[in-house]
N, C-alpha and C positions, 0 to 999 in steps of 0.2 A: 304673542303679545300677551303678555298676564293680566286677567282680567281679577278685578275685586269688588263684590257686592257692598253697596254702602247701603244705610240704613238712619234714619231721620234720628234713632235716642234709641237707648239701652233697653226700651220697654216695649217698642217697635217690631216685630219678629220679620214685615212684609219688607219686599227689598226696595231701597227708594231710587236709588240710580246704579248703575255699573260704570268705573272706573279704572281706567289702567293704572297699574302698579305704579308707572311714572307720574301719572299724576296722585295720585294718594301722598306719595311720597312728598312732592312738590309742595301737597297742600300743609304737610305737617313741616316741610323746612320754613314756609314762605310765610304761610295762616293765608286764613279766607275771610268771611263774617263774621266767625265765632271767633278769631284773634283774642278780642277784647274783653269777651265772656270767658274765655280761657286764663287771659291773665290777669281778671281781676278776682277767680274762685282760686286761684293758685294764694293770693294774700290768704287766703282765710282757714287756708290749712284742710286735710283731707277728714280730720278728726271733726269737721262743723257740719251740722246736720244740714246747712242750706249748701255748703258744697258739696255734699252728696247729692240733694235734690235737684240741684241744676245739672251736675255730671250726668244724672240719668236721664232728667226730663228734657235736657235742653242743648246737648252735645251730639253729634254725627258721632255714627260707628261702625267700623270695618271688620268684617268674617274672612280673614285672611287665609283662613287653610282648605275651604272649599268654594264651588260655588253652587248656588241652590237655587231649585223651581219655584219663584214666588215671592217663598219665605224660607227664613231661617230653621230647619228642624234636622236631627235624624235621619227621617224619612223622606225629607224632600231635595237630600244632597245631590248635585247632578254630577259633578265632576272636581277631583282637586286642581287647584289655583296652579299645583308648580310649586310652594314653599309653604312654610311652616311657619306657625307664630309661638315663640317661646317666651314668657314674661318671668322676669326678675324682679323678685320682691327684693327691698332694702341695700340696694345698690347701686350707683351708678357709674361702679368702676370695672371697667372689661378692657382687656387688652382689643383696641380696635384693627391690630395688624393680622389678626386672626383671619387666613383664607378659608375660613368657612362661614364667616358672618357676611350677608348679604347686604342687610342693613340693621340700623340700630339708634335707636334715639330715647330721650329720655320721657317718662309714663308721663301723665295730665299732673299727677300731684310732685314732680321732678324727684322723687324718692325710689324710685326705680328702671328698667327699662323693659323697650319692647324690643325685639331680636326678628329677625326675619331670616331664614335660611332655605335656601332652594333644596326641594325633594323630588325624586322622582319615584313614584310607585307606591304614593299616600293612598291609604283607605280608611273608611270608619275603623274597617276592625284591626287594622295595624297600627291607628292611630299613637296612642295611647305608650303603646312599647315603640316607637320612632320617635315619640316625643321623648320621654327618658331617655331613651339612647344619643340625642343629640346635646340633653342637657349634659349628659357625660360627657362628650364629644367636647363640648364646649368649656369644661370646668365650671359651671356655675350652678349656685341653688335655686331649680324651677322654682315656679308656683304649680305646683301640683291640683292647686284649684283652677289653675285654668287649664289644664289636661284635658281638652274637650276639642271635637271636631268641629262644635258649633261655637266656640270660642270669639266674643267679638272684642275687639277697642275699640276704647272710644278715643277720638281723636283729639290730639295731643298738639304740643308746640315745641320743636326743639330749630331753634338756626342752627346749631350746630351736629344735625345730622350725619349720619356716617352711610354710605352708599359703596359698595363695590362690584360692580358687573361682572369682571371678571372672579366672582366666590367660588367657592367648589359646591357644587351637590350632593345630597343626602342620597345612599340607596334606602328605602323605607325597610322598616324590617317585616320579613314575610312570616315571623314565627315568635315567641318567645324564647329570649336569650335568656338560657340557665343561668342564674349567680351562682349556683352550688361549684366549689374550691373544685379542680382538675385532680384526680387521683393521679397518683405516679406511676407514670407506664400507661395512661389513658390517650387514646389517638385520637386528635381530634382536630383535623384541617380544614380549610376554606381558602378560597379564591377571596384578594383582598378587594374584589369588586362586590364580595356578597354583605349584608346587614351592615356588617359594622364601617363602611367604610365612606368618608365624602371620595369624590370624584366628579371630575368636568368631564360630564357623558359626552359634549358635543367636540372636545377637542383631544383629551386625552385617550391613547387605548392602553386595555387592560390584558389584552388577548388581541392574537390576527384574525379573530371568526369574522371580520368586515372586507378580508381581501377577498374572499370567493363570492361578496356578492356588490362587487364594482362594475361588473357586470352584467350584473344579474337581479332584478328589482323582484325575484319571488320571496313568501314568505319565508320559506327556508328550504334547506337542501336534504335530501335524502341519499348519501353516499352508498355506491355499493359495496364498498368494504370500508372498515372504520377506516377515520382520517386523524392523521395524526397531527394536532394543533399546540399552539405555544399559547399555554395560558399558566403563567406561575401563580403560585397558591404558598401563602402563610401557614405554616404549623402554629395551631393555636397555643401552643407551649412549645418553645425552645430552652434547649437545657445550657449551659454555660458551653459546653465543649461543641454545640452547631451555631453558634453563633456568628463568628462570622463569615463560615463557609455561607450559610442560611439567606444572611442580608446580602454579601455578593451578588449571588447568584440570582435573587430574584430581582434583584437593581439592576444589574447584566440584561435581565430579558426587558425591564420595563422600559431601559435605556433603549435598547433595538428600536421596540415598538413607537417611541415615540423619539425621531430620532432629531427633532429640533426642540425638545422638551429640555434645559439646563438644569442646575444646580437646586435651584428653589424647587421645581417638581420633583427630582429623586431626594432633599431631604426631607420632603412630606412623607415619602413613601418611605423611607428610610424612620421615620420616628415615626411610626404606624406599624414597623415592621418592631423596634424597638420597644413597643408597647405588648408582645408576646414574649419577649426576654423574662425568664425568671430571675434572672439579672441583670440592667440595664446597662447599655453603654453609656459613657460620658458624650457629651456634646465635641470633643475634642475626637472622638475615635469614629464618631459617625461623619464626620467632617471629613475624614482620611479617608474611608471605603468611599464612599459619593466621590470625590476626589480621584481617587484610583480607577473607577466605573467612568466617568468623565473623559478620563485619559486615556484608556483603553478602545472606548468607543472612536473618540479622533484617531486613534491609531489604528482601527480595524481590525484587531485583534479580539473585540467579544465574538462567542458564540452563540447561534439560535439554539434554543431546545424545548423540542416537541417533545412535551409530557403527559400529553393528552390523548385519548383516540375518544373522535364522535363519531356516530353514525347517521345523526341528526343534529343539525344547526339550525338558527334561526337568523334571521336578517336581524340585526342591533339598532335598523332604523325604522322599525315597524313598531315598533312598540308592543307585542303583543304581551297580554295581560299572563300573568305565571300560572293562571287556573287554566287556561287555552291554551297555552305550551304543554299542560300536562295531558290533554286531552288530545291534542295534535297528536303527542308523543305516542302514547297507548295505542291510538288507532293505527298509525305508522307501524310501531314495533309488531303489530298483531298483525299487519298483513305482511309485514316482511315473513313474520316467524311460517305463516299459513303458505309465503308463495316458495318458501325453503323445504316445508314439507311435501307440496306438491309435486315439484322439482326430483326429490326425494322419491317419492311414487313412482313418479315418470319415468326416474331410471331405473326402478326395477323393473319394471312395466318391458321397459326398452333392453332389458337383457335377458327377459323371462326365458328358461329353458322348458318350453312344453313336457320335453320325453322325460325329463328328470324332474317336474316340479307338478306335472298333470294344469288343471287348468289353475286361470289366475282367482283367487278368494281374496278378499278383506283381510281376513284373518291370516293366511299365506303371507298376507304382505307385511301385516301388523310384526309377523315373528322374523322376516327377514329385516326389517327396519329397525326392530327394537321398540315398536312403538305402539302407546294401546290403540285396542280395536275402536275407541272412541275417535281416537283422533285422526284414523283413516278415514273412518265414515264422514266424519267433518269435511274429510277434504275430498271425498270421492266421485260430487256430482260431474266434475270435467270429465272423469274416466269411465264413467259408469257404460255410455255404448259403445266407448270404443274398446272396452276390456271384453262385454258384449261380444263384438264382433270377434274379438282375439280367439274368442274362448270358444267360437262357434267354427272360426274358421281351424282351428284344432279339430274338434270335432267331430269333420267333414274331409277333412286333411286337404285343405283349400291352402294355397300360397301364401305366405306373407310377404307383404313390402314396408321396409323403413319410410314407405312417401305415406303410410298411414298416420302416421304417430302426430300426436296434435299436441306436444309440447316436447321442441326441440333440444339438443343436447346445451347448445349453446343459448337457451334460455335466459341465463342471467346476466348474459353481455349487454 
């Protein structure tokens, strides 16, 4: 349930109470004890000093982007609400059939709009880039003055307030997106689910990773060998000769990953792909490709394409922050690398020929493995006592048995 902090007025930073988003939107749509005040100041016009005085001091406000601890400031941000508020000035004309709009209503002055979009992964550090990216996606002239994590919105009244519970969710921008022109031949590829794409994360699949967590509730899985996965991607730049092939192949995979999603969903994906074309398709061409994909899925002739390999995958239901994933991956990959080095050392020791090679030393092993002596030393602890025993046995001509090995050949299984 999405919770929104309410404040007594625009000058008071302390939280007055918490409301659900449904309660907030219902108040905007149907009015409350402030309704008459709102109707009265609208007659004055927003250029009136009295209008501004009442707006700031007499009408409650909401902060839709984040929840705060006690009072609103950048330093007291608690967590994102799951929404982002987009302020649009000097127009009330917008396409309300746009699937990305969760809610929209006229501003207090009725000269602009407030828009809410569902967003995943929003933080104070990526707020500005995400705000701008969503404005671009909606095709509206955003108010950059309202591009603040702590931005508040004065209670308004709009009996025609729009709400779409099935709206798509925007994935917050993790880093600045370059606005520079892509040079000819530059290879910039990305998943459709990254940074610049709206998605309904609760219902729509853009890869098959969750298949591996249907009976596994762990945060992540580490495979013994790299696993091939279906993770369709869109090249950042698609030239004329590759348009049809790219759109059909990507849509085919999304159709297979989402067998219950029909033309509306696939058309939305196709429009996103079309944005990456150097020369865009007309609407009729897009309809034709989408229709072909739907037909082939019904006939059972679409083939899955396992195009990516992963050693580690994370549970998509766990909502692990990107930075935490990076830390986990670094630790796990370091362990995997260490384990492999130790397995290699063990294999060399297991095959050691004392008659030809003499006693076992770190330097000799580093030469046989073509690894630095520093690497061997870092991984030497498990072998130290055992190698000492082997060398002593060799020096005294004592028999050796395989049972003394501390690392077996099938250690990787």
